[in-house]
N, C-alpha and C positions, 0 to 999 in steps of 0.2 A: 509554411506550415499549416496543414489542415485542422480546421477547429476541432476540438474536443466533442464528439459526440455521445460518449458514453464512458461510464468508469466501473470497476469491479470493487466490489465490497471487499472488506478484510478477510470476511470468514469465506468468501468465494477464493480468494487469492491463497489464504492457507489451506486449502483444499487443492488448488491446482500445484502449489509448491510442495504439500504433503509436509507441512510444518504447524506448528502449534500457534494458536491465533495470539497468545499472550506473546510471544517471541517477536512476532511480526511487529506486532504493537510497540513493543520496546524499540526496535529498530526505527520503525517509520517515526518517532519521535524527534529523531534528527534530520528528518526529510522535509523539504519546504514545497510550496505549491510548484515551483520551477522544477521540482525533482519528479514531479508526477503523483505527488501525495494531497489529498485533499480530504478536508473533514465536512461530511455532509450534515447539515442540521436538520432534525425532524422533532415531531412532537415527543417531548419526553426525554429524547435523549439524541446522542449523533452518532456516526459511523463513520470511521476511517474508510478512505475509498481510493483506489490508485487507477491511473491511464496505464495504457501498454507500456509506456516508457517508464512509468513509476513503477511496474512490476520489475522490470529488467533492472532497475536502480536499485530497488528492494532484493531481488536476487543477488544483486553484486555486494550487497551489504551483508546479505546473510553468508554468504561464502566468506568474505572478509573475517567475519565473527567466528567461523568456525576454524579459521587457520591459527 
């Protein structure tokens, strides 16, 4: 497996998936780093981010939640 070279912020993923960021954040709470979900720590606050695999896992969770 190749090393992770970049991640996508939750706001970027929300735009890609055309979904509400709060909905994605709620789904991401059940994801682990092994699922491709990371929490990036910054000055003042953190942000949720996803690897490419994480976006696909999130997409599956989203589809499951709509069924």
